[in-house]
C-alpha positions as a printed Julia matrix, in Angstrom:
264×3 Matrix{Float64}:
   4.25  150.94  78.03
   3.64  147.84  75.92
   0.99  145.52  77.29
   1.57  141.78  77.08
  -1.07  139.25  76.11
  -1.08  135.47  76.35
  -2.19  133.34  73.44
  -3.31  129.71  73.62
  -2.55  127.99  70.32
  -0.47  129.03  67.34
  -2.02  127.57  64.22
  -3.21  129.52  61.19
  -5.43  131.8   63.28
  -2.87  132.38  66.0
  -0.21  133.35  63.49
  -2.58  135.78  61.77
  -3.56  137.38  65.08
   0.1   137.71  66.05
   0.92  139.32  62.71
  -1.86  141.88  63.14
  -1.36  142.73  66.82
  -1.73  146.5   67.23
   1.28  148.56  68.21
   1.41  148.78  71.98
   0.7   145.07  72.46
   3.11  142.17  72.41
   2.81  138.41  72.65
   4.28  137.83  76.08
   3.33  134.18  76.48
   2.32  131.4   74.12
   0.73  128.19  75.42
   1.23  125.06  73.32
   1.32  121.29  73.75
   4.79  120.16  74.78
   5.27  118.34  71.46
   4.69  121.52  69.43
   6.98  123.92  71.27
  10.15  123.15  69.34
   8.35  123.56  66.01
   7.52  127.23  66.55
  10.44  128.48  68.65
  12.33  129.86  65.65
   9.28  131.87  64.5
   8.92  133.85  67.71
  10.84  136.73  69.26
  13.01  135.99  72.26
  10.65  138.06  74.41
   7.83  135.52  73.95
   7.86  132.8   76.57
   6.54  129.46  75.37
   4.67  127.42  77.98
   2.89  124.1   78.11
   0.81  124.96  81.21
  -0.81  128.13  82.5
   0.82  127.78  85.91
   4.23  128.29  84.28
   3.35  131.94  83.61
   5.5   134.27  85.73
   3.24  137.36  85.61
  -0.32  138.44  84.8
  -1.16  139.0   81.13
  -3.43  141.9   80.23
  -5.6   139.44  78.28
  -5.58  135.77  77.35
  -6.82  134.92  73.85
  -7.75  131.38  72.84
  -6.83  130.4   69.26
  -6.34  126.69  69.93
  -9.62  125.03  68.99
 -11.82  123.0   71.27
  -9.07  120.85  72.87
  -7.01  123.9   73.8
  -9.94  125.6   75.49
 -10.82  122.45  77.4
  -7.21  121.94  78.5
  -6.4   125.47  79.71
  -9.6   127.5   80.14
 -10.24  126.67  83.79
  -6.66  127.45  84.79
  -6.91  130.91  83.2
 -10.27  131.8   84.72
  -9.44  130.47  88.19
  -6.58  133.0   88.33
  -8.99  135.87  87.84
  -7.82  136.6   84.29
  -9.98  137.46  81.28
 -10.15  134.76  78.61
 -11.36  135.76  75.14
 -12.71  132.67  73.37
 -13.12  132.16  69.64
 -13.67  128.35  69.68
 -17.25  128.83  70.8
 -18.36  125.42  69.56
 -16.6   123.85  72.52
 -19.17  125.49  74.79
 -21.85  123.28  73.25
 -20.56  120.72  75.75
 -22.64  121.63  78.83
 -20.15  120.03  81.2
 -17.26  122.11  79.85
 -19.37  125.26  79.86
 -20.31  124.75  83.5
 -16.69  124.04  84.51
 -15.49  127.22  82.84
 -18.33  129.28  84.28
 -17.68  127.96  87.77
 -13.95  128.59  87.46
 -14.74  132.21  86.53
 -17.12  132.57  89.48
 -14.69  131.02  91.96
 -11.58  132.79  90.69
 -13.04  136.12  89.63
 -12.13  135.59  85.98
 -14.16  136.6   82.96
 -15.07  134.45  79.96
 -15.46  136.74  76.95
 -17.22  135.23  73.94
 -16.04  136.73  70.65
 -18.27  137.2   67.6
 -15.84  135.19  65.49
 -16.78  134.67  61.86
 -20.22  136.27  61.98
 -21.85  139.69  62.36
 -24.97  140.88  64.16
 -24.41  139.2   67.52
 -24.91  142.46  69.42
 -28.35  142.85  67.84
 -29.27  139.22  68.46
 -28.28  139.39  72.12
 -30.25  142.62  72.49
 -33.31  141.05  70.85
 -33.15  138.17  73.31
 -33.83  140.59  76.17
 -37.31  141.23  74.75
 -38.04  137.63  73.77
 -37.04  135.66  70.68
 -39.46  133.41  68.79
 -37.07  131.72  66.36
 -33.47  131.84  65.19
 -32.23  129.94  62.16
 -28.72  129.8   60.73
 -27.48  128.55  57.36
 -23.8   128.04  56.49
 -22.73  127.62  52.86
 -19.11  126.8   52.07
 -16.98  125.39  49.26
 -16.22  121.65  49.24
 -12.61  122.15  50.39
 -13.85  123.9   53.53
 -15.74  120.75  54.55
 -12.83  118.37  53.87
 -11.71  116.45  56.92
 -15.12  116.83  58.58
 -18.07  114.42  58.96
 -19.48  116.01  55.79
 -17.27  113.59  53.84
 -19.41  110.7   55.05
 -22.68  112.55  54.36
 -22.08  113.74  50.81
 -19.51  113.21  48.03
 -17.65  116.5   48.21
 -15.66  115.78  45.04
 -18.65  115.21  42.78
 -21.28  117.64  44.09
 -22.48  119.9   41.23
 -24.89  122.28  42.97
 -25.52  123.81  46.37
 -26.7   120.96  48.62
 -27.68  120.72  52.27
 -26.11  117.77  54.08
 -27.02  118.59  57.69
 -30.09  120.02  59.42
 -30.44  120.02  63.18
 -29.8   122.01  66.33
 -26.84  124.28  66.98
 -25.62  121.88  69.64
 -25.6   118.96  67.24
 -23.82  121.03  64.58
 -21.14  122.2   66.98
 -20.5   118.66  68.25
 -20.29  117.09  64.81
 -18.41  119.89  63.03
 -16.08  121.44  65.64
 -13.72  122.93  63.04
 -16.51  124.5   60.97
 -19.53  125.24  63.13
 -18.3   127.65  65.81
 -20.67  130.2   64.33
 -23.66  128.0   65.12
 -22.65  127.88  68.77
 -22.02  131.63  68.9
 -25.49  132.36  67.5
 -27.02  129.92  69.98
 -25.31  131.49  72.99
 -26.41  134.97  71.9
 -29.94  133.82  71.12
 -32.16  130.85  71.93
 -29.6   128.34  73.13
 -28.09  125.18  71.7
 -31.28  123.14  71.48
 -33.64  125.72  69.98
 -31.38  127.32  67.36
 -31.92  125.61  64.01
 -28.95  125.03  61.7
 -28.55  124.04  58.06
 -25.1   123.25  56.65
 -24.55  123.34  52.89
 -21.8   122.67  50.38
 -21.65  124.85  47.27
 -19.13  124.03  44.51
 -19.66  127.45  42.91
 -18.58  129.56  45.87
 -15.13  130.62  47.0
 -16.26  132.27  50.23
 -18.11  131.26  53.38
 -21.72  132.46  53.43
 -23.58  132.88  56.72
 -27.31  133.63  56.86
 -29.13  134.38  60.11
 -32.87  134.91  60.46
 -34.24  136.02  63.83
 -37.84  136.74  64.82
 -39.15  138.03  68.15
 -40.91  140.76  70.06
 -38.42  143.28  68.67
 -39.5   142.5   65.08
 -37.41  140.56  62.57
 -33.98  140.76  61.03
 -31.85  138.88  58.53
 -28.09  139.0   58.29
 -26.19  137.65  55.3
 -22.46  137.86  54.98
 -19.86  136.44  52.63
 -16.54  135.9   54.35
 -13.18  134.87  52.98
 -11.35  131.99  54.65
  -7.75  132.3   55.73
  -5.48  131.36  52.85
  -3.48  129.11  55.17
  -6.54  127.23  56.47
  -9.83  127.13  54.5
 -11.7   125.9   57.59
 -10.96  129.17  59.41
 -12.64  132.48  58.62
 -10.51  135.58  58.23
 -13.15  137.51  60.18
 -12.8   135.12  63.11
  -9.11  135.98  63.36
  -9.95  139.67  63.05
 -12.43  139.39  65.94
  -9.48  138.35  68.12
  -7.41  141.27  66.86
 -10.32  143.6   67.66
 -10.59  142.49  71.29
  -6.84  143.03  71.61
  -7.11  146.55  70.17
  -9.85  147.36  72.68
  -7.22  147.06  75.41
  -5.65  150.23  74.04
  -8.69  152.3   73.08
 -10.41  154.64  75.56
 -13.68  154.26  73.62
 -14.97  150.7   73.16
 -17.64  149.84  70.59
């Protein structure tokens, strides 16, 4: 029997996740702002019900996946969790807001829901979270992206993206600061912080590199366990250079886990 999921948001990431949904899963419900519903109706099968509020859902989805960015999570997260449903979140940067994080956590506690944080655009989060159990000394993260990936962000006021000729750092600070200032680009910083030392003690450097076509993430962690470094070079989605392909695939993976008897 086909299991039905609910998706919040249907931008570049949501469309990619929908395209790659494993056989045995279907998009039962899609949650969008009222103004956007008419724009996507023709793209979707008749079996997908388009909603503007969670309370319009007429049944319980097997899983709710958030692909809507920070505003979508803030608007609908509590309603999902208070119903006892599982919410898989990819817009982790929104959780840098302590008030929102506490509201979502409390909604999960009160309603019996579960907030599942996805690895998104980065690898090694299982190892980092494991290392935390024995004590972490330091965690640093560096993001290096092409100029077009920083367009439309505060980076435009920090550095001339059109004339930069070499790899240049334009931001250094905490993960919390990075996530607040660069919500469309710095979800990885928040993910690393939540798996490691927290928003205030995770150090972040953001860089623009005119010679790269991919998104480079470097993580360096030190603690009682020893030391590790992770470096990965990820391709952005062709339809949105601010979004990592791997982030979309992390949503597909959590959907596939609904079907698999062995979960890694």
